[in-house]
N, C-alpha and C positions, 0 to 999 in steps of 0.2 A: 503494500500500500504505500502511495506516494504521500509524504506529510508537507502539502503545500495548500496556502488558503483557496487558491483556484480549485485544485482538485475536490477538494471537501465541499466547496460551495457551488461547484458545477452539477447542479441535478437535472439540468436542461435536456430535453431529448433534441437530437439533431437528426433530421431527415435529409437526405439527398434524393431529389425529385427529377428524374431524367426521362425523357423522350427516348423511344426506342430501347433495345436489348443489346447487351454486350455479346458480340458474336466471335471475336477472337478468343481462341482458349489461353493464350499466353497473357492476354490483357485481362481476362477474367480470373485467373490466377494472382496476378499482382493485386487486382481489386480485391479478392478475398483475404489475402494477406493484410492489407493496410485496413480493410474493414475490421478484422480481428485485433489489431493494433489499436485503432480507434475506441473500440467496443471497452477497452481497460478503463477509458476516462468519461464515457458518457453512454447513454441510452443511444444507439445510434442504428439508423436502418437505410437501405436503398429501397427506393420505389421506383420500378420502371413502368412507364405509362406507354401503350401501343401508339405508334405514330403511322400514318397514311404515306405511301410511297406517292411521290409526284408523277402524275401522268397526264394524259390530255383529258381524263375526266374530273380531275381536281386542280385547280390553280394553287399556286404559293399562298394567297391568302385564304383560300378555304381550308388548305391544311393546317394553317397556323389559328384559324378559329376552332377546328374540331380540336387540336391540342390544347388550345386554351380551356376549353370546357372540361377536359379531362383533368388538366392541372389544377383549375379552380375547385373541382370536385373533391381533390385531396387534401385542400387546405381549410383549416378553421378560421374564424375571425381572430383569434387570440393569437395565431401563429406570427412569427415575425419571419417575413418572407424576403429572401435575399437572392436575386436573380444574378447568375453568372452570364455577364453580358459584355460585348466587346465595348460599349459604350459606358460602361461602369468605371469606378476610381480603381485605380491599381496601386497595391501596397507591396512594400517588401514583406518579407516573411515574419519578421518581429512585429511590424505594425499590424499586420493581418491577426497575429496572434491578440494583440490589444483590443482589436475591433471585434473578434470573436468573444472575448471575454465582456467587454462593453455591451454589446447585443445580447448576451446572455443573461443580463441581469434584468428581472422583471418580466421575462417570457417563458413559458413551460416549454415552448418548442420554437426552434429555429429551423426553417426550410430553405435549403439551397437549391434552386432550380436551374437546369440547363434545358434550354429550348431546343427546338428541331431545327432541321437543316437551314429553314427560313427565319428562324429568330422567334421572338415572341409577339403574339397578337398584343394589340393596344389593351385589352381588357387586363392580361395577366401585368402588363406594365404600370397600369392605373392601380393595380392591388399591391406591388412589391413595396417594400419598405427602404429599400436600398438596393443599389447595383455595385457589383464587384466585377471588375475585368481581371482575369489571371495574366494576360498578356495582350500586347497590341500586335501579336501574329495570329493567324487562324489555325485551329488544330482540328483534327478529325474529332467527332463526338466520342468516338472509341476512345481516343487518347486523352480528351479532357478530363476524363472519369478518373484517371491515374493521377494526373497533374494536381487535380482538386483534392483528392484523397491523401495525396502525399503532404500537401501543404496543411490540410487539416491536422493530420497526425504530428507534422512539423510543429504547429502552433501550440498543440497540447504540450509537447516535449518543452517549448520554450516557456509556457506558462508555469510548467512544473519543476522548471530548473534541471532538467535532465541533459544528458550528454548525448545529442544528436545533432543540433543545429550549431554551425560554427559561423562567427561572424569575426 
């Protein structure tokens, strides 16, 4: 058991809400390993929602609207919603840890969402409490899962003064 103020006070649940499934076995293995590490610090879950494939039958906006409905159905009014969005604010790993700690105060659940290939519908963006960008570069939806989970795990180790992050 880690003896730090943050670990003892951090009783919030964290959800990573994703569109689509993780299809690459080597990515799934890495996600599973990071999920196990993160669960030492908080009640953590990953929820994948079905996404529609782009086709002549559905436009990008129609797909975003369908995804928005599925996303918003998974969120409660009291949840603090954080969109992982290219237009969000970027942080260093240490600053992200501070943001995580600050947003965890007063909320029972933090929900991080990753939109589909076409981004978020305006209804989702109206609901989010804040937006975070993991990079100004573009990554696949498969890879962004690993990047985010690694940063979440890193944030917990920073907040608990554990040896993992080096600055």
